[in-house]
N, C-alpha and C positions, 0 to 999 in steps of 0.2 A: 645640176645647178641651173637656175633660170637665166636666160639671156635678157638683160635689161635693155629697154628701148625698142625691142621688137614689138610692133603693134599687131600682135596676133589677133586680139579681139578686145573689145571694150564694151562696157555696159552703160546704160543711161537710166537714171532714176529721176522722176519728176514728182515733187511733193511726197516723197517716200514710196511712190508707186513705180516699180521696175517696168521699164519699157522694152526690156530684152537686150540682147547683144546686137551690135551693129558692126558692119565691116568697113565703113569709111566715115571719117569725121573731118570736116573742113571748117576753117574760120575761127580757130582758137587764137585770137589775136586782139591786141589793143594798140591804138595809135593815139598819141597826144598832140594837140595843137601846141606849137611852141611860140611863145611871145618873146620878142627881143626888147630889152630895156637898155637904153643908152644912158648911163649914169653921167651926170654933169661933172666935168672936171676930170673924168677918167677916160682917156682916149685909147688905152691899151687893149681893151676888149669890150664886148657887148654881153650883158647878162642875158642868158637864154633860160626862160622860165617855162616849166610845163603848165599847160592850160587844161582845157576840157578833154576828157577821154572819149574816144570813139571806138565802139566795139563792132566787129563784123558779125553778121548773122552766122549761126552754126548750122552747117548742112550735114545731116546724118543720112547714110545710105546703107541699105542691106537687102538681101533677098527676103521676100515675103515669108513669114513663118507664123506659127500660132500666136505669138505675142503681138502681131500686127493688129489683132482685135483689141488689145489693150490701148494701143495708139489711137485707134478709131474711137474708142470710148472716151479717151481723154479729149480728143478733138471735139467730139459731140458735147461734152460737158462744158468746154470753154465756149463753144458757140451758143449754148443755152444760157450762159451766165454773162455774156459780154455786155449786153445792153438792158437797161431797165427803163420802161416808159417814164418820162419826166425826170429821170435821174441821170441817165447817160451811162458811161462806162462804170462798172462796179467791180471789176477784177483788180486786185492789187498786184497780180503777177505771181507766177509760181517760182519755186526754187528748183534747180536742176543740178545733178551731179553726174559728171562723166568720169568713169573709172577705167584707166588703161590697165589691162591684165597681162601678166607674163605667161610663159608657156606652162606654168604650174597653176594658172588661174589665180595668182596672188596679185593684189594691187601694186602697181609700180608708181603711178601718178594719179592724182585726183584733182579735178577742176570743179569748183562749186560756182554756180551762176545764180544771180538774183534777177528778179523782175522778168521772168521768162514767159514768153507768149509764143504760140505757134504763128509763124508768118506764112507758111505754105506747106502743103502735103501733096505729094505726087505719087499716085499709085502706078502699078505696072501697066505696060502696054500688053494687052492680051491678044496674041495672034497665033493661032494653031499652025500656021504655015511656017513659023520660025521655031527653031529649037534653041530658045534662050531662057535664061533665068528671069523669073518675075521679080523685079526690083521695086522698092519703095524708097522715097526720099522725104525726110522731114526737115523743114527749115525752121529754126528757132531764133527769135529776137531776144536779146537780154540786155540788162543794164549794168553788167559788170561782174567781175570775179570777186569772190570773198574767200577768206582763209578757212 
């Protein structure tokens, strides 16, 4: 029987294109501005109303593998389409899905993101003098979660 909640691995898909499995994901969070409204004549409490949502960047980390080439191709396609002379930004943002898999590689939880853009990609530090795993990090900006 699978053990739920174990983050053994997860996969990331952007606009239907799998970007492979990743070993670390940070930033699945939302925070709301809270506005206080003091109702006239009611002194027993203050209404607290949620305002604008703020989403953290998603940071994905993993060892470099063959699917790293797919990430590089996606980054290149975004860079090629970002600006058009006289028009400005032409991208509408991608959609992304992060799927947490259990020990049997069955989905446990799914997060769907909208308005996704790459904010930063960091490749491995290559040093033959060190015996370390070549890691890559992809940081994504997004405009929220959808069901």
